[in-house]
N, C-alpha and C positions, 0 to 999 in steps of 0.2 A: 304615437307609440309611445309608450311607458316605461320607464325604467325602475325599478325597485332600487334604493339606495340607502346605506346605512348612515343613520344621522351625524355619526362619529366621523364618517369621511366628509361629509357635507360642512364640517366645522359647527354643527348643532351643540350647545350644551345643554342636555338634559338630565335629568334626576332619575336614575335608575332606582326601583325599589330593592332588585337583586343583581347579582353578575349577569344571570341568564337572562334576565328580562331584556328583550330588543325591540325598539321602535323603529318602524321603516317610515321613509318618507318618498312619496313616488312624484317623481318628476318626469317632465315630457322632455323628450330626447328628437332629435331630429332625423337621425338614422334609426331603421329597425336593429334592434339588439341581435338577432339570429333570424335567416332563413333556412328553412329546410327545403334540400331539393331531393327528388329521387329519380333514380335512372329506370326508367320504365321502358318496356317493349310495347309498341302497340301494331296490331295485326289487323290487315285489312281484311274483312270478311269475305270479299269476293275472289281476291287473289292469294289470299292468306301470305302476302309480302309483309314483311316484317320491317319497323323503323322503329330505331332508338333515340329517345328523346328524355330530356331533363325536365320534370313536372316539378313546379312550386306546389307546396303546401299552404292554403291559405284558409285559415279559419273564419276570416272575412268574407269570403266569395260564398254565394248563395248555390253554386252549381259548379259542372264540371266543365271547362272550358277549354276549346282549342283555336288558335290563332288562325285566321283566315287566310294570312300568306302562307303559312305552314302548311295548313290543309292542302291547298291548291298545289303547293310546291312539291308535296309529297304524294299527289295523287289518291289523296282520299274521296271517297264516293259521299257527295255533300247532298245531303235530304232537305227539300224546302218544307219549312213548317206551315202549318194551317193559318196561324197568326203570328205577327212578329213580335217579339218581345224587347221592350225599351230596355235598354243597358246603360247605368251609371257607373263612373269610374269611383274610386276609394272617396276621391274628394266632393264626390255628389254631382261634376261638371256630366253632360253627356258624352257619350264614348264618340270620338272623331269618326270610326266606323258605321254609325249610325245603330238602328236596332238588328237584332239576331233575328236572321232570316232562314238560317240552316243550321243543319246538325250533322254531326257525323256517329255512326254507331262501330266500334271496332273489340276487338278484343285487347285487355292491358295485361301485362306480367311483370309479377315485381316481387322476386325472391320466392319463386314457387307458388305464389298466389296468381289465381288466372280469374276472370271474369270479363263479361261483356260488358261495356261501358256506353252510353249515350254522352256525347259532348256538344254542348252549344258551340256555335263557330263564331268568332267576333273579333275583332281588333286587339290585341293582347300587347302591342307593341315588341320587345325585344323577348317576352315569356312566349314559349310556344304551347304548354300544357300547364292549367291551373287545375289542382284537385282541391274543391271547397269542402265548406262543412257538411253538406250531404254526405260525401263521401266519406270525410273523416267519423263523421255520426255513426255511419252504418257499419265500419270496420273497426271503430276505437282503437287504433295501433297504438303500442308503446313508443313515446318519441323521446328520446334523449335531446334535447333543446342544446344542451352543451357542445354535444359532438356532433349534431345533425344525423344521427341513425334513428330508423323506422324499423321497427319489427311487427310483423303480422302475426300475433299472437293470440289474438282475442276476435279473430272473424267469426261472423256469423254463421249458422249453418248451410245458409244459401250460397256461400260461395264455393262450398265444395271441397275446402281443402281436405276436412276431415274424412268427407265422403273418400276422396281419393287415397289418401292413407289407408283406409280399411281396404279399398282394391288392392293395393300393393301389396298387403298382409295376406288376404286372400288368393292374390297371384303366387307369392311365395311359398303358401303352404299347398296349392295346387302342383306347383313344381316340386315341392319336397314329397308328395304324395307320390307323384308320376315317377321319381326318382327311385323312391321305394320298391314300386312294382318291378321297374327293370332290373335294380340289384337283385330283387328277389328271386327273377327269373334266371338271373346269371350265377347267383351265388349257392350253392348247397344248402338245403335246409338245415344241416347241423351247426353252420356258422351263424344263422339267424340268431339276434338277440332277445 
């Protein structure tokens, strides 16, 4: 991990050409500066049973992943893949769980956002779900790394969020029109506006 620090905090004596000019120094840190976790709901497609889980956002991960032990414990249907995928840990070592041989397909819910996802099942240790770069790139969420907050404001049309909002508006309009018809039948015409 890397941390961006101001040189004056590191004791560096640099000559600035103006008060507003700032030089930053990149230093390696031992711990991550900030991890962002999402509380998401996962719904099994077969039984529609829901499971709440904390998912780690990881821009270094190359996919969406579910821990093997978690998938088995919660009873997710695991589909065998045609070809196993070799998986390596962040440090380049081979994963203790071996190659990825199964996937899980489920619905994922987060703050009004719903989508069907396919996750590779592998050994994640203490982490139950990882949402990697493909998910981040597809949805381009607004992430406040200081507060650990994520907003789904830039979802692509394929997510259906915009369509759901249009449907809600249409439903309200229909309800309003039906209400007006009922009222017109009950209220004498001279009181209509």
